[in-house]
Steps between C-alpha positions, in 0.01 A plus 500: 500500500758425230352475153518154344702412192344434157656233274374406156603205273499541125594302189368298208289203583730205556770713661442348841310773682269257683793289624693804618194663657448193712867503603488867586183476711652200686805722572280780633320255726837365619616848578179575692392771265124556483404505129224486243525310173292621202491513121409718207271518324290400795570522873146594608154342437430763230850470363466123458181549298678753280797259471274238346385752240851625427640151450215356294300772323621672183489878538635831375855580611397813690215311668757241609732766641216680683384169657857421606524831681150468639591171662822662628317796656270256686798287603692795628207638698378175645818294549840656429479842658328379826756223537801731452354752749450218752868410467442182297714406204318455168618236245319534167506284189515776240432874534530800271819392340293216342262757351799680351640170367179350357282798408763760408768266372303206374179675374633850427290705746590869470762580761342832597168320574688243715677776689170683561333192637797416715509851648124498554481157666830496687570869551567623856615826649856366506489351150375189325468194723723218375632178659808545714646208312406328175648163407496452124554134423648497153511213250523487121180442317595140404548416867163655590326305224665172593397539871141589392464193283315296767168448322289735715257745347664834421338841563476760223835660599681171504363419152673807344761457227873492570556860374265623778707340772821630351359853527379428859848378606668798337256739672573337835872561445435864401292552817772335709773721354294812586405386849798631688575160647149422622465216243756224542538275188546144610644251248235227550670248272734401784439230759262566792772504765706757317201725439386469858848589631475822300142567623619452861765765455255741342245436773759562776577843361129587477431378851769732650429797271 
């Protein structure tokens, strides 16, 4: 059986991930591709409990990073890896690139510690498991802030200061530059139809890869 494809979506809150995730999953359905939609942190019953802690409880940076990778290990074991082996595609709202952006870039987690955790949790005989494609929806901070100004309660990440999100965005771009083309940076300030035309072209290349 052909292994499924793994797609992740990344970006600052307000970049449009949820909108584009819905569009992408509709496209997969239209194309008759069996798929699983998930998210991080979370994705499993245990992961969702840890997500609540991560988004709402103050904690040490290294505790935060360890919990992020703990939810990821459970997610990989229970959802992602079985789906890929079964030939299903996996579409995930955030994965390890988010940990690099938010914990390494935003909070200053030591890079060696991040690399060790990534290798431990995602390491395989043929290398570190990563998405086949990561879509990084990129918007300037002021656009993100404007789109988030809808009166809802913000979690402890969303309440961070502007300088934090500038570091996160810069880290995302650094990660993309070093990804060998795996991470596609999408200018998410454009209209939906223009963005989705670009996504359709990217998807077509992945489908036939």
